C-alpha positions as CSV (number, residue, x, y, z in Angstrom):
1,M,-5.0,16.5,31.7
2,S,-4.4,14.4,28.6
3,F,-3.3,10.8,28.3
4,K,-1.4,9.6,25.3
5,K,-2.5,6.1,24.1
6,D,0.3,3.7,23.3
7,I,0.5,2.9,19.6
8,N,0.8,-0.8,18.7
9,N,3.0,-1.7,15.7
10,I,4.2,1.9,15.2
11,H,6.5,0.9,12.4
12,D,3.8,-1.0,10.5
13,K,1.5,2.0,10.8
14,S,4.2,4.5,9.8
15,Y,5.0,2.6,6.6
16,K,1.3,2.1,5.8
17,D,0.8,5.9,6.2
18,L,3.9,6.6,4.0
19,F,2.8,4.4,1.2
20,S,-0.7,5.7,1.3
21,T,0.6,8.7,-0.6
22,S,0.9,8.1,-4.3
23,D,4.2,10.0,-4.5
24,A,5.9,7.6,-2.1
25,F,4.3,4.6,-3.7
26,L,5.5,5.7,-7.2
27,S,9.0,6.3,-5.8
28,F,9.0,2.8,-4.2
29,V,7.9,1.1,-7.5
30,N,10.4,3.1,-9.6
31,T,13.2,2.2,-7.2
32,F,12.6,-1.5,-6.7
33,I,10.7,-2.8,-9.7
34,Q,12.1,-3.1,-13.2
35,G,10.0,-3.3,-16.3
36,D,8.9,-1.3,-19.3
37,W,5.5,-0.7,-17.7
38,V,7.0,1.1,-14.7
39,D,7.7,4.2,-16.7
40,K,4.1,4.2,-17.9
41,L,2.7,4.4,-14.4
42,E,1.2,7.8,-13.7
43,K,0.4,9.4,-10.4
44,D,-3.0,10.8,-11.5
45,K,-4.0,7.2,-12.6
46,L,-3.3,5.7,-9.2
47,I,-6.3,5.2,-6.8
48,L,-5.8,4.1,-3.2
49,V,-8.4,1.4,-2.6
50,D,-10.3,0.5,0.6
51,K,-8.4,-2.4,1.9
52,S,-10.7,-4.4,4.1
53,Y,-12.1,-7.6,2.7
54,I,-14.5,-10.3,3.9
55,L,-13.2,-13.8,2.9
56,S,-15.5,-16.7,1.9
57,D,-15.4,-18.1,5.5
58,Y,-16.4,-14.6,6.8
59,E,-13.0,-13.9,8.3
60,E,-11.9,-10.3,7.8
61,L,-8.7,-9.5,6.1
62,E,-7.0,-6.2,5.8
63,S,-4.1,-5.7,3.4
64,D,-1.4,-3.2,3.9
65,I,-1.7,-1.2,0.7
66,V,-3.9,-1.6,-2.4
67,Y,-3.7,0.6,-5.4
68,N,-5.7,0.5,-8.6
69,A,-3.9,1.9,-11.7
70,T,-4.6,2.3,-15.3
71,I,-1.7,1.8,-17.8
72,G,-2.9,2.4,-21.3
73,E,-6.1,0.3,-21.6
74,D,-5.1,-2.1,-18.8
75,N,-6.4,-2.0,-15.3
76,I,-3.8,-3.1,-12.8
77,I,-4.2,-3.8,-9.1
78,F,-1.2,-3.5,-6.8
79,Y,-1.6,-5.5,-3.6
80,V,1.4,-4.6,-1.3
81,L,2.1,-6.6,1.8
82,L,4.7,-5.0,4.2
83,E,6.5,-7.3,6.5
84,L,8.7,-5.5,9.0
85,Q,10.7,-7.3,11.6
86,S,11.8,-5.1,14.6
87,S,13.4,-7.9,16.6
88,V,15.2,-11.2,15.9
């Protein structure tokens, strides 16, 4: 007999999982962000970063999605916060 565990925040987790793939992240950036640099962003230069941090007061913080990218000689960090509202 198996029991299925209820998943909390299923929508948050689904979007985090989706944007954890570089293809989906690039599609998101290309769709919603305008700028000359967007076309220079390459999939093979995107690195998904461990997203757990310890703050100066020792509180733990976990971001939704963090990517490290290289565009030319510049190192860029994308820190994406997803806020989804499933009810009013």
